[in-house]
C-alpha positions as CSV (number, residue, x, y, z in Angstrom):
1,X,-25.8,-14.2,8.8
2,X,-23.8,-13.8,12.0
3,X,-21.2,-11.7,10.4
4,X,-23.6,-9.5,8.7
5,X,-25.4,-8.9,11.9
6,X,-22.1,-8.1,13.7
7,X,-21.4,-5.6,10.9
8,X,-24.5,-4.0,11.1
9,X,-24.2,-3.4,14.7
10,X,-20.9,-1.5,14.1
11,X,-22.6,0.6,11.4
12,X,-25.7,1.4,13.8
13,X,-23.3,2.6,16.6
14,X,-21.3,5.0,14.3
15,X,-21.7,8.8,15.1
16,X,-23.1,11.1,12.1
17,X,-20.3,12.1,9.6
18,X,-20.3,15.5,10.9
19,X,-19.6,14.7,14.3
20,X,-17.2,11.8,13.5
21,X,-13.8,13.3,14.1
22,X,-14.8,15.1,17.2
23,X,-16.3,11.8,18.7
24,X,-13.2,10.2,18.3
25,X,-10.9,12.9,19.4
26,X,-9.0,13.2,15.9
27,X,-8.0,15.9,14.1
28,X,-7.7,15.9,10.1
29,X,-4.9,17.8,8.2
30,X,-4.2,20.0,11.2
31,X,-0.4,19.0,11.5
32,X,1.8,20.7,9.2
33,X,4.4,18.8,7.2
34,X,7.3,19.6,9.1
35,X,5.7,18.8,12.4
36,X,4.5,15.4,11.1
37,X,8.0,14.4,9.8
38,X,9.4,15.4,13.3
39,X,6.9,13.0,14.8
40,X,8.1,10.3,12.4
41,X,11.6,10.9,13.5
42,X,10.8,11.1,17.4
43,X,9.0,7.6,17.1
44,X,11.7,5.9,15.3
45,X,9.6,5.5,12.2
46,X,12.4,6.6,9.9
47,X,14.9,3.7,10.9
48,X,18.3,3.8,9.7
49,X,17.8,1.8,6.5
50,X,14.7,3.7,5.3
51,X,16.3,7.1,6.3
52,X,19.4,6.6,4.4
53,X,17.2,5.9,1.2
54,X,14.7,8.9,2.0
55,X,17.0,11.6,3.4
56,X,18.8,12.6,-0.1
57,X,15.6,13.5,-1.5
58,X,13.8,14.8,1.7
59,X,13.2,18.2,0.3
60,X,11.3,17.2,-2.6
61,X,9.4,14.4,-0.7
62,X,8.2,17.4,1.9
63,X,7.1,19.4,-1.1
64,X,5.3,16.8,-2.5
65,X,3.4,16.1,0.7
66,X,2.6,19.7,0.9
67,X,1.1,19.8,-2.6
68,X,-1.0,16.7,-1.8
69,X,-2.4,18.2,1.3
70,X,-3.6,21.3,-0.7
71,X,-6.1,18.9,-2.4
72,X,-7.9,18.8,1.0
73,X,-9.1,15.2,1.6
74,X,-9.1,14.3,-2.1
75,X,-5.6,12.8,-2.4
76,X,-4.0,12.7,1.1
77,X,-5.3,13.1,4.8
78,X,-3.5,12.9,8.0
79,X,-5.3,12.0,11.0
80,X,-3.7,12.9,14.4
81,X,-4.7,12.3,18.0
82,X,-3.3,12.7,21.4
83,X,-1.3,15.8,22.9
84,X,2.0,16.8,23.9
85,X,1.7,15.5,27.4
86,X,0.2,11.9,26.7
87,X,1.8,11.6,23.5
88,X,0.5,11.9,19.9
89,X,-0.5,9.4,17.2
90,X,-0.6,9.7,13.6
91,X,-1.9,7.9,10.5
92,X,-1.7,9.0,6.7
93,X,-4.1,7.8,4.0
94,X,-3.5,8.6,0.4
95,X,-5.3,7.6,-2.9
96,X,-3.3,5.3,-4.8
97,X,-6.2,4.3,-7.3
98,X,-9.1,6.3,-8.4
99,X,-11.4,4.7,-5.8
100,X,-8.9,3.0,-3.4
101,X,-6.8,4.3,-0.7
102,X,-3.5,3.3,1.1
103,X,-3.1,3.7,4.9
104,X,0.3,4.1,6.1
105,X,2.8,5.4,8.6
106,X,1.0,4.7,11.8
107,X,3.1,6.1,14.6
108,X,2.5,6.8,18.0
109,X,4.3,8.2,21.1
110,X,3.4,5.2,23.4
111,X,-0.3,6.5,23.6
112,X,-2.5,3.3,22.5
113,X,-5.4,5.4,23.0
114,X,-4.4,7.9,20.4
115,X,-3.4,5.0,17.9
116,X,-6.7,3.4,18.4
117,X,-8.5,6.7,17.8
118,X,-6.9,7.5,14.4
119,X,-7.3,3.8,13.2
120,X,-11.0,3.6,14.1
121,X,-11.9,7.3,13.0
122,X,-10.2,6.5,9.5
123,X,-12.5,3.2,9.2
124,X,-15.5,4.6,10.5
125,X,-15.1,7.7,7.9
126,X,-14.8,5.2,4.9
127,X,-18.0,3.3,6.2
128,X,-19.9,6.4,6.5
129,X,-19.0,8.2,3.1
130,X,-19.5,4.8,1.4
131,X,-17.4,6.0,-1.6
132,X,-14.1,4.1,-1.2
133,X,-14.0,0.7,-3.1
134,X,-10.9,-0.7,-1.4
135,X,-8.2,-0.1,1.2
136,X,-4.5,-1.3,1.7
137,X,-1.7,-1.1,4.0
138,X,1.9,-2.5,3.8
139,X,3.8,-3.8,6.6
140,X,7.0,-5.8,7.3
141,X,6.2,-9.2,8.7
142,X,9.0,-8.9,11.2
143,X,7.3,-6.0,12.8
144,X,5.3,-7.5,15.6
145,X,2.6,-5.1,16.0
146,X,1.3,-4.6,12.4
147,X,1.6,-8.5,11.9
148,X,-0.4,-9.2,15.0
149,X,-3.5,-6.8,14.0
150,X,-3.2,-6.4,10.2
151,X,-1.7,-9.8,9.3
152,X,-4.8,-11.7,11.1
153,X,-7.6,-9.6,9.7
154,X,-8.7,-12.1,7.0
155,X,-9.9,-14.1,9.8
156,X,-12.4,-11.5,10.8
157,X,-13.2,-10.0,7.6
158,X,-13.3,-13.1,5.4
159,X,-11.4,-14.5,2.2
160,X,-13.9,-13.0,0.0
161,X,-13.4,-9.3,1.1
162,X,-9.8,-9.3,2.2
163,X,-6.2,-10.7,1.8
164,X,-2.9,-10.6,3.2
165,X,0.1,-11.8,0.9
166,X,3.6,-11.6,1.6
167,X,5.8,-10.4,-1.2
168,X,9.7,-9.7,-1.7
169,X,10.9,-6.0,-2.2
170,X,13.8,-5.7,-4.5
171,X,15.9,-2.7,-5.7
172,X,16.7,-2.6,-9.3
173,X,19.8,-0.4,-10.5
174,X,18.7,1.5,-13.5
175,X,22.2,1.2,-14.9
176,X,22.0,-2.9,-14.7
177,X,22.1,-4.4,-18.2
178,X,19.3,-6.8,-18.5
179,X,19.4,-9.8,-21.2
180,X,16.6,-10.4,-23.4
181,X,14.8,-13.5,-22.8
182,X,14.7,-16.1,-25.9
183,X,11.4,-16.9,-26.8
184,X,9.7,-14.3,-24.9
185,X,7.3,-11.8,-26.4
186,X,6.7,-8.7,-24.5
187,X,3.4,-6.5,-25.3
188,X,2.8,-3.1,-24.1
189,X,-0.8,-2.9,-22.6
190,X,-3.8,-1.8,-24.8
191,X,-7.4,-2.3,-24.2
192,X,-7.4,-5.6,-26.0
193,X,-5.2,-6.9,-23.3
194,X,-7.6,-6.2,-20.5
195,X,-8.9,-9.7,-20.0
196,X,-5.5,-11.1,-20.3
197,X,-3.9,-8.8,-17.5
198,X,-6.7,-9.5,-15.2
199,X,-6.2,-13.4,-15.8
200,X,-2.5,-13.1,-15.0
201,X,-3.0,-10.8,-12.0
202,X,-5.7,-13.1,-10.6
203,X,-3.6,-16.3,-11.0
204,X,-0.6,-14.5,-9.5
205,X,-2.0,-12.3,-6.8
206,X,-5.8,-13.4,-6.4
207,X,-9.1,-11.5,-7.2
208,X,-9.0,-9.1,-4.2
209,X,-5.9,-7.7,-5.8
210,X,-7.5,-7.3,-9.1
211,X,-10.4,-5.6,-7.7
212,X,-8.4,-3.3,-5.5
213,X,-5.9,-2.4,-8.0
214,X,-8.8,-1.6,-10.5
215,X,-7.1,-3.5,-13.2
216,X,-10.5,-4.2,-14.8
217,X,-11.2,-0.7,-15.2
218,X,-8.9,2.3,-15.8
219,X,-5.7,0.5,-16.3
220,X,-3.5,3.5,-17.2
221,X,-4.7,5.8,-14.3
222,X,-6.3,8.6,-16.5
223,X,-9.1,9.6,-14.2
224,X,-6.6,9.6,-11.0
225,X,-4.0,11.3,-13.0
226,X,-6.3,14.1,-13.4
227,X,-6.8,14.7,-9.7
228,X,-3.0,14.8,-9.2
229,X,-2.6,17.3,-12.0
230,X,-4.8,19.8,-9.9
231,X,-2.1,20.0,-7.6
232,X,0.9,19.9,-10.1
233,X,1.5,16.2,-9.5
234,X,1.1,13.1,-11.6
235,X,-0.2,9.6,-11.1
236,X,0.2,7.1,-13.8
237,X,0.7,3.3,-14.5
238,X,2.0,1.4,-17.4
239,X,1.8,-2.4,-18.0
240,X,3.7,-4.9,-20.0
241,X,2.6,-8.6,-20.6
242,X,5.0,-11.6,-21.4
243,X,4.0,-14.4,-23.7
244,X,5.8,-17.6,-24.7
245,X,6.3,-17.5,-28.4
246,X,2.9,-17.3,-30.1
247,X,0.8,-18.4,-27.2
248,X,-2.1,-16.2,-26.4
249,X,-2.1,-16.5,-22.5
250,X,0.6,-14.3,-20.8
251,X,3.0,-15.9,-18.3
252,X,3.8,-12.7,-16.5
253,X,3.2,-9.0,-16.3
254,X,5.0,-6.0,-15.0
255,X,2.8,-3.1,-13.6
256,X,4.7,0.3,-13.3
257,X,3.2,2.5,-10.9
258,X,4.4,6.2,-11.0
259,X,3.5,9.0,-8.4
260,X,5.0,11.8,-6.4
261,X,8.3,10.6,-4.9
262,X,8.3,9.8,-1.3
263,X,4.5,9.7,-0.9
264,X,5.4,6.5,0.7
265,X,8.7,6.4,2.6
266,X,9.4,3.0,1.1
267,X,8.7,4.4,-2.3
268,X,5.9,2.2,-2.6
269,X,4.0,4.9,-5.1
270,X,6.4,4.0,-7.6
271,X,6.7,0.5,-7.3
272,X,6.7,-2.1,-10.3
273,X,4.6,-5.1,-9.4
274,X,6.3,-8.0,-11.3
275,X,3.8,-11.0,-11.8
276,X,4.5,-14.4,-12.8
277,X,2.2,-17.1,-13.4
278,X,2.1,-19.7,-10.7
279,X,2.5,-22.5,-13.2
280,X,5.5,-21.1,-14.9
281,X,8.5,-23.6,-14.8
282,X,11.5,-22.1,-12.7
283,X,13.9,-22.9,-15.8
284,X,11.8,-20.5,-17.8
285,X,11.2,-17.7,-15.1
286,X,14.5,-16.0,-15.7
287,X,14.1,-15.0,-19.3
288,X,10.5,-13.7,-18.4
289,X,11.6,-11.6,-15.4
290,X,14.5,-10.3,-17.5
291,X,12.4,-9.3,-20.3
292,X,9.7,-7.8,-18.2
293,X,12.2,-5.8,-16.1
294,X,13.9,-4.5,-19.2
295,X,10.3,-3.5,-20.9
296,X,9.1,-1.8,-17.8
297,X,12.3,0.3,-17.2
298,X,11.1,2.6,-19.9
299,X,8.6,3.9,-17.5
300,X,11.3,5.2,-15.0
301,X,13.4,7.2,-17.7
302,X,12.5,10.4,-15.5
303,X,12.7,8.7,-12.2
304,X,14.4,10.8,-9.5
305,X,16.1,7.6,-8.1
306,X,19.0,5.5,-9.3
307,X,16.9,2.2,-8.4
308,X,13.5,1.1,-9.2
309,X,11.5,-0.5,-6.3
310,X,10.1,-3.9,-7.5
311,X,7.5,-6.0,-5.6
312,X,7.3,-9.6,-6.4
313,X,6.3,-13.0,-5.2
314,X,8.6,-15.9,-4.2
315,X,8.3,-17.6,-7.6
316,X,10.4,-14.9,-9.1
317,X,12.8,-14.6,-6.3
318,X,15.5,-16.9,-7.6
319,X,15.5,-15.3,-11.0
320,X,15.9,-11.9,-9.4
321,X,18.8,-13.0,-7.3
322,X,20.4,-14.6,-10.5
323,X,20.1,-11.4,-12.3
324,X,22.0,-9.8,-9.5
325,X,19.0,-7.4,-8.3
326,X,19.3,-6.2,-4.7
327,X,17.1,-7.7,-2.1
328,X,15.9,-5.2,0.4
329,X,13.2,-6.7,2.5
330,X,9.9,-8.7,2.6
331,X,6.7,-6.7,2.7
332,X,3.0,-7.9,3.3
333,X,0.2,-6.3,1.4
334,X,-3.0,-6.3,3.3
335,X,-6.1,-5.5,1.1
336,X,-9.9,-5.1,2.5
337,X,-12.7,-4.1,-0.1
338,X,-15.5,-1.7,0.7
339,X,-17.9,-4.3,2.1
340,X,-15.1,-5.4,4.4
341,X,-14.9,-1.9,6.1
342,X,-17.3,-2.9,9.0
343,X,-15.3,-6.0,9.6
344,X,-12.0,-4.3,9.6
345,X,-13.3,-1.8,12.2
346,X,-14.5,-4.6,14.1
347,X,-11.2,-6.4,14.0
348,X,-9.3,-3.4,15.0
349,X,-11.5,-2.5,17.9
350,X,-11.3,-6.1,19.2
351,X,-7.5,-5.9,19.1
352,X,-7.1,-2.7,20.8
353,X,-9.7,-3.5,23.4
354,X,-7.7,-6.5,24.4
355,X,-4.5,-4.7,24.2
356,X,-5.8,-1.9,26.3
357,X,-7.2,-3.9,29.1
358,X,-3.8,-5.9,29.4
359,X,-1.9,-2.7,29.6
360,X,-4.1,-1.4,32.3
361,X,-3.8,-4.4,34.2
362,X,-0.2,-4.4,34.5
363,X,0.1,-0.8,34.5
364,X,1.8,-0.8,31.1
365,X,2.0,1.8,28.3
366,X,2.9,-0.3,25.2
367,X,4.7,1.5,22.3
368,X,2.7,1.1,19.1
369,X,4.8,2.3,16.1
370,X,5.1,1.6,12.3
371,X,2.6,0.0,10.2
372,X,4.8,0.1,7.1
């Protein structure tokens, strides 16, 4: 009851939707793509490793962002605050599932007030609109700022409405030969597999993941793909399940997401989520991993990159390394569901309030950059 009262207090204090952005001093989609990307460069968001992977495709990436923005706020919206004198901050939010959004690329030119504004305005808008079923963000665990704020959000929002999980990001060469796992049967997804898919995903990543990724609904993204088609782009999802012999319960799954290249600067829009059942013996993981990667590579036949981004959990890491797949970095995926929006707002507001008090007390201007 205490949490419900605190959440209701947040909701009661929010301005009307028509006055929301002016109240927070935030602009929506008022920054041109070239100017936005220049901001990313100035703030160091495009650090060397990321820039190397992105730069060869930057023209196509910019064009994809422009097309997404042509959809108004239906596919992608960019929140900005601050000015040239005091420094700007920006947050991009894009539709990753039909009713789920990814917040990313939080950058700031040493203006924590502007950072706070874009974060709270985006959260408040979701609360007032009341139609978004889930939100997620991704961040590197070694990045202190997002780890301090987003990595601790479950303590405020609660485990029933949020989760933060650490994953391993691999880069799989599309030219790499992959062996077939003996005794492993791979099945391409159809409607009869929905229950099995939800079961393996829940076992591997939890119910919050299943809900946010809408695995109990439009698995192949027919509805969201229609929205992307309106601006000349595509958003699809393909799934394969792995079974041991003739057993009916899957031991793994590969979920291949496809979308406009570079919508996320780590190419998470095109990631392949590799899931293994937590009880799978390590001795059997290699065959399951190899079989799933080999099957899911079909979804990347027209992929613009030479490497497929693969996100997996620790249980699959030894097998990935044995296969010779390149490990890139660790990532944390933070998820909060619709009813957790007020808690997320409260969590962010509390974090920034403490941060700003300390900064003003010591005459500091903290540099807050990069949430992914």
